[in-house]
N, C-alpha and C positions, 0 to 999 in steps of 0.2 A: 504494500500500500504506500509506504513512504517513497519508494522508488518511483511509483506512478506520479505522486504529487511533485516530486522533484523534477521529473521530466516535463510535467505540465507547466511548472513554474519557469523552467528554463526556456521552454517553447514560447511562453507568453512574454518573457523578458526579451527574447530575440525579436518577436513580432513588434513589441513596443519600440525597441531600438531601431528597427527597420522603418517603422512609421515616423519616428522622430527625424531620422536621416532624410527620408523622402520629403517631409514637410520643410526641412531646412533647405534642401535643393530647390524646392518650389519657390520659397521666399527669395532665394538668391537669384533665380531666373526672373522672377517678377521685378525685383529691384533693378536688374540689368536692363530689362525691357523698358521700365519706367525711365531710367536714365537716358536711354537712347531716344525715347519719345520726347523727353524734355529738350534734348539737343535739337531735334527736328522742329519743335515748337518755337524755340528761340530763333532758329534760322528763318522760319516762316514769318515771324513778327518783323524781323529786319527787312525781309523781301517784300512783305505786304506794305510797309511804310514807304519803301523805296519805289514801289510800283503805284503808289497813290491809293491803295486799298486801305481806307481809314477804318479804325475801330468804330463799332456802333454800340448803342445801349443794349445790354443783355437782359433777358427776361427768363424767368422760370415758368414752365408750363406744366399743367396738371395732366396733359394728354387728352383732355376733353374740351380744348379750346379756351380754357380760362388760363390767365397768366398773371404774373406779378413782377413788377419792376425790381431790379437789383441795383446796387450802387456801382456795378461793374460796367466797364466798356471793354469790348474785345471783338473777336471774330468767331462767328458760328462755323463749325467744321462739318456739319451734316445739314442736308437740305431740310430736315425736320426740326432743326434748331435745338436738338436735344443735348448737344455737347458744344463747348466753346473753349477758346483760350483767351484769357484776359490780357490786357496790355502788359502786365508784369510777368507773363509767361505761365501763370497758374492755369491749370486745367479744371474745367467745371462740367459736371453732369447737371443739366438744367431741366430735369423732369422730377416732379415731386408732388405729392398731394398738397393742396393749398386750401387753407381756411379762408373765410370771407375777410377776416382781419388782415391776413397776409396779402390777399389780392388788393386790398385798399391801401395798406401801408408799405407794401413791398417786403422783400426777403433779402437776407444776406447769406447766400449759399456758401458752403465750405468747399475748398479746393479738394480735388481728388488726385490720386496718382495717375498720371497719363499712361495710356497703353498704346501698343502698336496696332491694335485692332479695335476700332471704335464699334461699340455695340456688341462686343464679344459676349456670347451666351444668349443673345437675343434671337428673335425669330429669323428664319431664312430671309435673306435679302435686306436685313436691317443692319448687317455688319459690313464695315468697309475698312480697308487698310488705311492707317493714318496717312501714309505718304500719298496715297491716291486722293484722299479727302483734301489734303493740303494743296495738291496739284490742281484740283478742281477750282479752288479759290484763287491761288496765285501760281500759274503754271511754271514760273521760273524760280520758285522758292528754293529748290535744291541746288541751284547753280552758284550761289555765292554766299 
C-alpha cells in the first residue's frame, strides 16, 4: 500500500512540475510576443504621424451600438473599432459592457498587453495579424 501511495505521489509531483514548466514557457512566449507587438506599434505611430494619419478620439463600445467616450486619442486597428493604440503606444481593447452612467460620463479603459494576432480566440474571420491591420491603416508603417 505504501509503495502505491509513493508512486502516486511521485507521479503527481512530476505532473505538477511539468504543468508549472509549461505555464512558464507560455508566459515567456506571450511576453516575447507582446514585446514584438509593442515595437510594431511604436513604428506604426511614427509612420502614421509622418504620413499625416492623425490620432482620433477613442471610444469604448458595448457591441450593441452604445459607446462611451474615453480620455484617449489614438488609432483604431480593426474596422470594428474594437482595438486601438493610443498616442503613447499603449494598446487598448475597446469593447466592454457599459452602464448608463459610463455612457454619459465616459470611461477610462486600462491598457492591455498587445498581441501579434488581434482578436485571437474570437470567432472565425474576427482575427487579423497585427502587421496586416497596421498595413491597412498606414501601408508604409514597416518601412522606417
